[in-house]
KEBAVO-395113 format. One record per residue: x, y, z of N, C-alpha, C in turn. Coordinates in steps of 0.2 Angstrom, whole numbers, padded with zeros to 4 digits, always signed. Layout:
BEGIN
XYZXYZXYZ
...
This chain:
BEGIN
+0433+0473+0594+0436+0468+0598+0442+0465+0595
+0446+0462+0599+0453+0460+0596+0456+0454+0600
+0461+0451+0597+0464+0446+0600+0469+0448+0605
+0473+0454+0603+0478+0457+0607+0478+0464+0605
+0481+0469+0609+0482+0476+0606+0487+0475+0601
+0487+0480+0596+0492+0480+0590+0499+0481+0592
+0500+0484+0598+0507+0486+0601+0507+0484+0608
+0513+0484+0611+0513+0484+0619+0508+0489+0622
+0505+0487+0627+0500+0492+0630+0503+0499+0631
+0509+0499+0634+0512+0506+0635+0513+0510+0629
+0515+0507+0624+0517+0510+0618+0510+0512+0614
+0505+0508+0614+0499+0509+0611+0495+0515+0615
+0496+0515+0621+0492+0520+0625+0496+0527+0623
+0502+0527+0623+0506+0533+0621+0504+0535+0614
+0505+0531+0609+0505+0533+0602+0498+0533+0599
+0494+0529+0602+0487+0529+0599+0482+0532+0603
+0483+0533+0609+0478+0536+0614+0480+0544+0616
+0486+0544+0619+0488+0551+0621+0490+0556+0616
+0495+0554+0612+0498+0559+0607+0492+0562+0602
+0488+0558+0599+0483+0561+0595+0478+0566+0598
+0477+0565+0604+0473+0570+0608+0476+0575+0612
+0482+0576+0611+0486+0581+0615+0484+0588+0613
+0483+0592+0618+0481+0599+0617+0487+0604+0620
+0492+0606+0615+0498+0610+0617+0496+0616+0621
+0490+0619+0620+0488+0625+0623+0487+0624+0631
+0487+0618+0633+0486+0616+0640+0493+0615+0643
+0498+0615+0639+0505+0614+0642+0510+0619+0639
+0508+0625+0639+0512+0631+0637+0516+0629+0630
+0512+0626+0626+0515+0625+0619+0519+0618+0618
+0520+0615+0624+0524+0608+0623+0519+0603+0621
+0522+0599+0616+0518+0594+0613+0522+0587+0611
+0520+0581+0613+0524+0575+0611+0524+0574+0604
+0520+0577+0600+0520+0576+0592+0525+0581+0589
+0528+0585+0592+0533+0590+0589+0539+0587+0590
+0543+0587+0584+0549+0584+0584+0555+0589+0584
+0554+0595+0583+0559+0600+0583+0557+0607+0585
+0561+0611+0587+0560+0618+0590+0559+0618+0597
+0556+0623+0600+0555+0624+0607+0550+0620+0610
+0545+0618+0606+0539+0615+0609+0540+0607+0610
+0546+0604+0609+0547+0597+0610+0546+0594+0617
+0541+0590+0617+0540+0586+0624+0542+0579+0622
+0547+0577+0625+0550+0570+0624+0545+0565+0627
+0543+0560+0624+0539+0555+0627+0541+0548+0624
+0541+0543+0629+0543+0536+0627+0540+0531+0632
+0542+0525+0632+0541+0520+0636+0546+0519+0641
+0552+0522+0641+0557+0522+0646+0561+0528+0646
+0563+0530+0652+0567+0536+0653+0574+0535+0650
+0577+0529+0649+0583+0528+0647+0583+0529+0639
+0578+0529+0636+0577+0531+0629+0577+0539+0628
+0575+0542+0633+0574+0550+0633+0581+0554+0634
+0585+0551+0638+0591+0555+0640+0590+0560+0645
+0594+0566+0645+0593+0571+0649+0590+0577+0646
+0586+0577+0641+0582+0582+0638+0575+0583+0641
+0574+0589+0643+0568+0591+0647+0564+0596+0643
+0557+0596+0644+0553+0591+0648+0552+0584+0644
+0550+0579+0648+0549+0573+0646+0544+0569+0650
+0541+0564+0647+0537+0559+0651+0537+0552+0648
+0536+0547+0652+0535+0541+0650+0528+0538+0652
+0526+0533+0648+0521+0528+0650+0524+0521+0650
+0523+0518+0656+0526+0512+0657+0521+0507+0660
+0522+0500+0658+0518+0495+0661+0520+0494+0668
+0515+0493+0672+0516+0491+0679+0515+0484+0681
+0512+0480+0677+0510+0473+0679+0507+0470+0673
+0505+0464+0675+0502+0460+0670+0494+0462+0669
+0492+0460+0663+0485+0461+0662+0481+0456+0666
+0475+0457+0667+0471+0452+0671+0464+0452+0668
+0460+0447+0669+0453+0446+0667+0449+0444+0673
+0443+0446+0673+0439+0445+0679+0435+0439+0679
+0435+0435+0674+0431+0429+0673+0434+0423+0678
+0429+0420+0681+0431+0414+0686+0435+0409+0682
+0433+0408+0676+0436+0402+0672+0441+0405+0667
+0443+0411+0668+0448+0415+0664+0444+0418+0657
+0437+0417+0657+0433+0420+0652+0428+0424+0655
+0426+0430+0652+0421+0434+0655+0415+0433+0652
+0415+0431+0645+0408+0430+0642+0409+0425+0636
+0403+0423+0634+0403+0418+0628+0399+0421+0623
+0401+0420+0617+0398+0422+0611+0397+0416+0606
+0393+0417+0601+0393+0411+0596+0399+0410+0593
+0404+0414+0593+0411+0413+0590+0415+0410+0595
+0413+0410+0602+0418+0407+0607+0418+0412+0613
+0423+0410+0617+0424+0414+0624+0427+0420+0623
+0427+0425+0627+0430+0431+0627+0432+0434+0634
+0436+0439+0634+0439+0441+0640+0438+0449+0640
+0437+0452+0646+0438+0459+0647+0445+0460+0650
+0450+0461+0646+0457+0462+0649+0458+0469+0652
+0461+0469+0658+0462+0475+0661+0469+0475+0663
+0472+0482+0663+0479+0483+0665+0480+0489+0668
+0486+0490+0670+0488+0497+0673+0495+0499+0671
+0495+0505+0669+0501+0508+0667+0503+0514+0672
+0509+0517+0671+0510+0523+0675+0513+0528+0670
+0511+0534+0671+0514+0540+0667+0518+0544+0672
+0525+0545+0671+0529+0549+0675+0532+0555+0671
+0531+0561+0674+0533+0567+0670+0540+0569+0674
+0544+0572+0670+0551+0574+0673+0552+0581+0669
+0554+0586+0673+0556+0593+0671+0561+0596+0675
+0567+0597+0673+0572+0599+0677+0572+0607+0678
+0573+0609+0684+0574+0616+0685+0579+0619+0681
+0579+0625+0679+0584+0628+0675+0589+0632+0679
+0595+0632+0677+0601+0634+0681+0600+0642+0682
+0598+0645+0677+0597+0653+0678+0590+0655+0681
+0586+0650+0683+0580+0651+0686+0574+0653+0681
+0576+0653+0675+0571+0655+0670+0566+0649+0669
+0560+0650+0666+0555+0645+0665+0555+0642+0659
+0550+0638+0657+0549+0634+0651+0543+0637+0647
+0544+0637+0641+0538+0639+0636+0540+0635+0630
+0535+0632+0627+0535+0629+0621+0534+0634+0615
+0532+0640+0616+0530+0645+0611+0530+0652+0615
+0536+0655+0615+0537+0661+0619+0533+0667+0616
+0531+0666+0609+0526+0671+0607+0519+0671+0609
+0517+0665+0612+0510+0664+0614+0510+0664+0622
+0515+0660+0625+0514+0659+0632+0520+0662+0636
+0518+0664+0642+0523+0666+0647+0527+0659+0649
+0533+0660+0651+0537+0654+0654+0534+0652+0661
+0534+0646+0662+0532+0643+0669+0538+0639+0672
+0537+0638+0678+0543+0635+0682+0542+0627+0680
+0548+0624+0681+0548+0617+0680+0543+0613+0684
+0542+0615+0690+0537+0612+0694+0530+0613+0691
+0528+0619+0689+0522+0620+0686+0521+0617+0679
+0526+0616+0675+0526+0613+0669+0524+0605+0670
+0528+0602+0675+0527+0595+0677+0519+0594+0679
+0516+0599+0682+0509+0598+0684+0505+0599+0678
+0506+0604+0674+0502+0605+0668+0502+0598+0663
+0508+0595+0662+0509+0589+0658+0505+0584+0661
+0505+0583+0668+0501+0577+0671+0494+0579+0670
+0492+0585+0671+0485+0587+0670+0482+0586+0663
+0486+0587+0658+0484+0585+0651+0483+0578+0650
+0488+0574+0653+0487+0567+0652+0480+0565+0655
+0479+0567+0661+0472+0566+0665+0466+0568+0661
+0467+0574+0658+0461+0577+0654+0460+0573+0648
+0465+0570+0645+0463+0566+0639+0460+0559+0642
+0462+0557+0647+0459+0551+0650+0451+0552+0652
+0450+0558+0655+0443+0559+0658+0439+0560+0652
+0441+0564+0647+0437+0566+0641+0436+0560+0636
+0440+0555+0637+0439+0549+0632+0439+0543+0636
+0435+0543+0642+0435+0537+0646+0433+0531+0643
+0429+0531+0637+0426+0526+0634+0432+0523+0629
+0438+0525+0629+0443+0523+0624+0443+0526+0618
+0438+0531+0616+0438+0534+0610+0438+0529+0604
+0442+0531+0599+0442+0527+0593+0448+0522+0593
+0450+0519+0599+0455+0515+0600+0453+0508+0601
+0457+0503+0602+0455+0496+0604+0453+0496+0612
+0454+0501+0616+0452+0501+0623+0445+0502+0624
+0442+0498+0628+0435+0499+0630+0434+0504+0635
+0439+0505+0639+0439+0510+0644+0446+0512+0646
+0447+0518+0649+0453+0521+0651+0451+0525+0658
+0456+0525+0662+0455+0529+0668+0462+0532+0671
+0461+0537+0675+0468+0540+0678+0467+0542+0685
+0472+0541+0689+0473+0544+0696+0479+0547+0697
+0480+0553+0700+0486+0556+0701+0490+0552+0707
+0496+0551+0706+0500+0548+0711+0506+0552+0713
+0508+0552+0719+0514+0556+0721+0520+0553+0719
+0524+0557+0716+0531+0555+0714+0536+0560+0717
+0541+0558+0721+0545+0563+0724+0550+0566+0718
+0552+0572+0719+0556+0576+0715+0563+0572+0716
+0567+0573+0711+0574+0570+0711+0579+0576+0713
+0581+0575+0719+0585+0581+0722+0593+0579+0723
+0595+0574+0720+0602+0572+0720+0606+0574+0715
+0603+0578+0710+0606+0581+0705+0609+0588+0706
+0613+0591+0702+0614+0598+0703+0608+0602+0703
+0604+0601+0698+0597+0604+0698+0592+0599+0699
+0587+0602+0703+0581+0597+0705+0577+0596+0698
+0575+0589+0698+0571+0587+0693+0564+0586+0696
+0559+0590+0693+0552+0590+0696+0548+0585+0693
+0545+0581+0697+0542+0575+0694+0534+0575+0696
+0530+0572+0692+0523+0571+0694+0521+0564+0691
+0516+0561+0693+0514+0555+0690+0506+0554+0690
+0505+0549+0686+0498+0547+0685+0497+0539+0684
+0493+0536+0688+0492+0529+0687+0486+0528+0682
+0487+0525+0677+0483+0524+0671+0480+0517+0671
+0473+0516+0670+0470+0510+0669+0467+0509+0662
+0467+0503+0660+0464+0502+0653+0461+0495+0653
+0456+0494+0648+0453+0488+0647+0452+0487+0640
+0452+0481+0637+0450+0480+0630+0447+0473+0630
+0442+0472+0625+0439+0465+0625+0443+0461+0620
+0444+0455+0623+0448+0450+0619+0444+0444+0617
+0443+0444+0611+0439+0438+0608+0443+0432+0606
+0440+0426+0606+0443+0420+0604+0444+0421+0597
+0449+0416+0594+0451+0416+0587+0445+0414+0583
């Protein structure tokens, strides 16, 4: 139980929940923990920080946190009142079609290349897998996490189409009084 998350919710979700549990075998070798080489999957809380290097995904805050308590508190302990804080984030994946029609692979010695559209789906599915398998928040400050696929249209106004997919992420944590 905590007074607040150690970082902004989107950054905390990315760095402390998603990245440590990533399984690159599910995304043809691409991994947000890789910093160089073919398997780099760029991830941040804003697309403006990522530039035009693909594949990439962001986790962004979509609104304010809320608490279900009628008096703004959900429970009382001997130490004082507490809240079950809930919030929503969105994950968006972007993968640009390749000019020569070839596909993507983070490890060509192990995986066959896949299309931009397929890789976008695989990355979204990996984010959802992590949420489903760790719905209790795992070893983080989250008391729960959840995910729902959402439709995100492809970007077709570029020379090459950018394939996109998205996930709405929910989270909660217990916020105790000082």
